[in-house]
MARLUM-720824 format. One record per atom (N, C-alpha, C, O): residue in one letter; x, y, z. Coordinates in Angstrom, 3 decimals, decimal comma, always signed. Layout:
<nodes>
   residu         c1         c2         c3
        A          X          Y          Z
...
</nodes>
This chain:
<nodes>
   residu         c1         c2         c3
        M     -7,219    -42,701   +106,518
        M     -6,092    -43,618   +106,568
        M     -5,706    -43,967   +105,132
        M     -6,557    -44,321   +104,316
        T     -4,417    -43,861   +104,841
        T     -3,953    -44,166   +103,487
        T     -3,896    -45,675   +103,270
        T     -3,968    -46,454   +104,220
        E     -3,769    -46,066   +102,036
        E     -3,681    -47,486   +101,691
        E     -2,431    -48,113   +102,322
        E     -2,477    -49,248   +102,796
        A     -1,316    -47,373   +102,327
        A     -0,076    -47,881   +102,919
        A     -0,220    -48,066   +104,436
        A     +0,263    -49,057   +104,984
        E     -0,871    -47,135   +105,106
        E     -1,099    -47,248   +106,550
        E     -2,003    -48,433   +106,861
        E     -1,760    -49,181   +107,809
        L     -3,041    -48,596   +106,058
        L     -3,962    -49,714   +106,247
        L     -3,253    -51,050   +106,043
        L     -3,470    -51,999   +106,797
        K     -2,406    -51,115   +105,020
        K     -1,673    -52,361   +104,767
        K     -0,721    -52,658   +105,919
        K     -0,636    -53,802   +106,366
        F     -0,003    -51,648   +106,407
        F     +0,937    -51,864   +107,507
        F     +0,204    -52,303   +108,771
        F     +0,664    -53,201   +109,476
        A     -0,929    -51,677   +109,057
        A     -1,723    -52,070   +110,230
        A     -2,172    -53,525   +110,098
        A     -2,136    -54,282   +111,068
        N     -2,592    -53,907   +108,904
        N     -3,004    -55,291   +108,674
        N     -1,826    -56,252   +108,786
        N     -1,985    -57,378   +109,257
        E     -0,649    -55,815   +108,358
        E     +0,533    -56,665   +108,472
        E     +0,889    -56,909   +109,937
        E     +1,233    -58,028   +110,319
        L     +0,806    -55,873   +110,744
        L     +1,058    -56,029   +112,174
        L     +0,033    -56,960   +112,810
        L     +0,382    -57,853   +113,583
        H     -1,233    -56,738   +112,475
        H     -2,314    -57,568   +113,012
        H     -2,125    -59,023   +112,590
        H     -2,316    -59,940   +113,389
        Y     -1,752    -59,225   +111,342
        Y     -1,549    -60,580   +110,840
        Y     -0,399    -61,271   +111,582
        Y     -0,475    -62,462   +111,884
        A     +0,661    -60,519   +111,869
        A     +1,811    -61,087   +112,573
        A     +1,437    -61,540   +113,983
        A     +2,000    -62,504   +114,502
        V     +0,495    -60,847   +114,591
        V     +0,091    -61,192   +115,959
        V     -1,051    -62,206   +115,972
        V     -0,997    -63,192   +116,707
        K     -2,072    -61,971   +115,171
        K     -3,297    -62,784   +115,242
        K     -3,435    -63,856   +114,161
        K     -4,186    -64,816   +114,336
        G     -2,718    -63,700   +113,043
        G     -2,802    -64,705   +111,989
        G     -3,918    -64,476   +110,985
        G     -4,209    -65,354   +110,173
        H     -4,541    -63,317   +111,029
        H     -5,560    -62,963   +110,042
        H     -5,624    -61,452   +109,919
        H     -5,079    -60,732   +110,756
        L     -6,288    -60,972   +108,879
        L     -6,380    -59,538   +108,635
        L     -7,428    -58,885   +109,523
        L     -8,292    -59,555   +110,089
        I     -7,335    -57,576   +109,633
        I     -8,289    -56,789   +110,410
        I     -9,652    -56,833   +109,732
        I     -9,739    -56,800   +108,504
        N    -10,696    -56,907   +110,514
        N    -12,063    -56,881   +109,990
        N    -12,243    -55,627   +109,144
        N    -11,963    -54,525   +109,615
        P    -12,707    -55,772   +107,898
        P    -12,859    -54,606   +107,019
        P    -13,919    -53,610   +107,496
        P    -13,981    -52,492   +106,983
        N    -14,739    -53,988   +108,454
        N    -15,779    -53,090   +108,965
        N    -15,292    -52,190   +110,099
        N    -16,039    -51,328   +110,563
        Y    -14,050    -52,378   +110,553
        Y    -13,505    -51,549   +111,635
        Y    -13,270    -50,130   +111,138
        Y    -12,925    -49,913   +109,976
        S    -13,463    -49,170   +112,032
        S    -13,237    -47,765   +111,704
        S    -11,738    -47,472   +111,663
        S    -10,929    -48,244   +112,177
        D    -11,380    -46,349   +111,047
        D     -9,978    -45,925   +111,012
        D     -9,419    -45,753   +112,416
        D     -8,255    -46,065   +112,667
        E    -10,237    -45,262   +113,325
        E     -9,807    -45,064   +114,715
        E     -9,459    -46,397   +115,375
        E     -8,445    -46,510   +116,064
        E    -10,303    -47,401   +115,161
        E    -10,045    -48,725   +115,730
        E     -8,774    -49,337   +115,134
        E     -7,976    -49,951   +115,842
        I     -8,602    -49,160   +113,841
        I     -7,428    -49,698   +113,162
        I     -6,160    -49,019   +113,674
        I     -5,139    -49,681   +113,855
        K     -6,211    -47,722   +113,907
        K     -5,064    -46,979   +114,441
        K     -4,689    -47,507   +115,827
        K     -3,506    -47,666   +116,130
        K     -5,686    -47,780   +116,666
        K     -5,424    -48,328   +117,998
        K     -4,771    -49,709   +117,907
        K     -3,836    -50,011   +118,648
        I     -5,265    -50,528   +117,009
        I     -4,688    -51,861   +116,800
        I     -3,239    -51,723   +116,346
        I     -2,347    -52,391   +116,868
        S     -3,021    -50,860   +115,381
        S     -1,679    -50,654   +114,836
        S     -0,704    -50,198   +115,916
        S     +0,394    -50,742   +116,033
        D     -1,098    -49,214   +116,695
        D     -0,236    -48,711   +117,775
        D     +0,081    -49,808   +118,789
        D     +1,227    -49,964   +119,211
        S     -0,936    -50,555   +119,171
        S     -0,765    -51,608   +120,168
        S     +0,152    -52,719   +119,665
        S     +1,053    -53,148   +120,385
        Y     -0,065    -53,186   +118,443
        Y     +0,709    -54,298   +117,921
        Y     +2,111    -53,875   +117,505
        Y     +3,023    -54,702   +117,505
        L     +2,305    -52,607   +117,152
        L     +3,652    -52,127   +116,876
        L     +4,486    -52,205   +118,153
        L     +5,639    -52,633   +118,117
        K     +3,913    -51,796   +119,267
        K     +4,613    -51,903   +120,556
        K     +4,874    -53,365   +120,907
        K     +5,946    -53,713   +121,401
        R     +3,895    -54,204   +120,649
        R     +4,017    -55,619   +120,999
        R     +5,119    -56,304   +120,189
        R     +5,825    -57,173   +120,702
        L     +5,263    -55,907   +118,918
        L     +6,241    -56,557   +118,042
        L     +7,599    -55,853   +118,036
        L     +8,539    -56,337   +117,406
        W     +7,710    -54,735   +118,717
        W     +8,974    -54,001   +118,733
        W    +10,078    -54,933   +119,243
        W     +9,943    -55,538   +120,307
        G    +11,160    -55,045   +118,485
        G    +12,246    -55,936   +118,864
        G    +12,022    -57,374   +118,428
        G    +12,902    -58,215   +118,611
        N    +10,878    -57,669   +117,861
        N    +10,567    -59,012   +117,386
        N    +10,247    -58,940   +115,889
        N     +9,281    -59,536   +115,414
        H    +11,078    -58,199   +115,165
        H    +10,829    -57,999   +113,744
        H    +10,965    -59,289   +112,929
        H    +10,508    -59,354   +111,787
        E    +11,587    -60,305   +113,510
        E    +11,678    -61,583   +112,810
        E    +10,285    -62,159   +112,545
        E    +10,069    -62,865   +111,560
        R     +9,362    -61,848   +113,428
        R     +7,982    -62,343   +113,261
        R     +7,380    -61,819   +111,961
        R     +6,674    -62,549   +111,264
        L     +7,655    -60,553   +111,629
        L     +7,123    -59,983   +110,388
        L     +7,722    -60,682   +109,174
        L     +7,019    -60,937   +108,196
        V     +9,004    -60,990   +109,231
        V     +9,661    -61,693   +108,132
        V     +9,077    -63,096   +107,983
        V     +8,822    -63,561   +106,872
        Y     +8,872    -63,754   +109,110
        Y     +8,356    -65,118   +109,115
        Y     +6,973    -65,231   +108,464
        Y     +6,688    -66,214   +107,779
        C     +6,126    -64,240   +108,673
        C     +4,753    -64,345   +108,168
        C     +4,499    -63,482   +106,934
        C     +3,355    -63,390   +106,487
        S     +5,519    -62,851   +106,373
        S     +5,290    -61,900   +105,275
        S     +4,688    -62,555   +104,028
        S     +3,825    -61,963   +103,380
        E     +5,129    -63,757   +103,689
        E     +4,603    -64,425   +102,501
        E     +3,111    -64,722   +102,648
        E     +2,332    -64,494   +101,722
        H     +2,724    -65,228   +103,805
        H     +1,311    -65,531   +104,052
        H     +0,486    -64,250   +104,125
        H     -0,648    -64,204   +103,647
        F     +1,064    -63,213   +104,726
        F     +0,356    -61,942   +104,789
        F     +0,101    -61,400   +103,391
        F     -1,018    -60,986   +103,090
        E     +1,101    -61,395   +102,542
        E     +0,939    -60,857   +101,185
        E     -0,135    -61,622   +100,416
        E     -0,900    -61,030    +99,655
        K     -0,188    -62,926   +100,614
        K     -1,225    -63,737    +99,963
        K     -2,613    -63,333   +100,477
        K     -3,549    -63,173    +99,693
        A     -2,734    -63,171   +101,794
        A     -4,015    -62,760   +102,389
        A     -4,390    -61,343   +101,942
        A     -5,559    -61,068   +101,673
        W     -3,418    -60,458   +101,864
        W     -3,674    -59,076   +101,450
        W     -4,156    -59,032    +99,995
        W     -5,103    -58,309    +99,684
        R     -3,518    -59,792    +99,107
        R     -3,977    -59,846    +97,706
        R     -5,403    -60,397    +97,637
        R     -6,232    -59,915    +96,866
        H     -5,667    -61,401    +98,447
        H     -7,008    -62,000    +98,514
        H     -8,026    -60,925    +98,907
        H     -9,083    -60,809    +98,287
        R     -7,705    -60,149    +99,931
        R     -8,592    -59,064   +100,391
        R     -8,745    -57,988    +99,309
        R     -9,850    -57,495    +99,079
        Q     -7,647    -57,624    +98,646
        Q     -7,689    -56,583    +97,617
        Q     -8,537    -57,014    +96,424
        Q     -9,081    -56,174    +95,707
        N     -8,646    -58,311    +96,216
        N     -9,470    -58,826    +95,125
        N    -10,938    -58,949    +95,502
        N    -11,741    -59,480    +94,735
        G    -11,289    -58,453    +96,694
        G    -12,685    -58,401    +97,083
        G    -13,158    -59,512    +97,987
        G    -14,334    -59,549    +98,346
        F    -12,287    -60,411    +98,362
        F    -12,671    -61,506    +99,237
        F    -12,424    -61,106   +100,682
        F    -11,364    -60,574   +101,011
        T    -13,402    -61,360   +101,546
        T    -13,254    -60,987   +102,952
        T    -13,558    -62,134   +103,898
        T    -13,378    -61,992   +105,108
        E    -14,011    -63,263   +103,383
        E    -14,496    -64,309   +104,272
        E    -13,404    -64,967   +105,104
        E    -13,596    -65,154   +106,305
        D    -12,282    -65,323   +104,525
        D    -11,228    -65,972   +105,305
        D     -9,877    -65,552   +104,749
        D     -9,563    -65,806   +103,586
        T     -9,098    -64,919   +105,578
        T     -7,801    -64,422   +105,146
        T     -6,669    -65,161   +105,851
        T     -5,563    -64,636   +105,979
        R     -6,948    -66,380   +106,308
        R     -5,916    -67,175   +106,976
        R     -5,345    -68,169   +105,970
        R     -6,073    -68,962   +105,373
        F     -4,052    -68,108   +105,799
        F     -3,380    -69,025   +104,887
        F     -2,312    -69,777   +105,655
        F     -1,604    -69,205   +106,484
        K     -2,206    -71,029   +105,378
        K     -1,232    -71,858   +106,080
        K     -0,195    -72,356   +105,108
        K     +0,723    -73,077   +105,500
</nodes>
């Protein structure tokens, strides 16, 4: 899984669940999550816009090596 695919999957997951995907999940599990949440959010793209700022903050936090809590309010 590429970095861009992983980020997009995490963005979808964040839009639905409010936190990033567990870093211990396999690529196969992440692909299933991505497929499922893409279908769930289809036609509700406003949700991605609404949470994009918080997602980017959580993603930077994860990229800097932190994994304990990726929920930002």
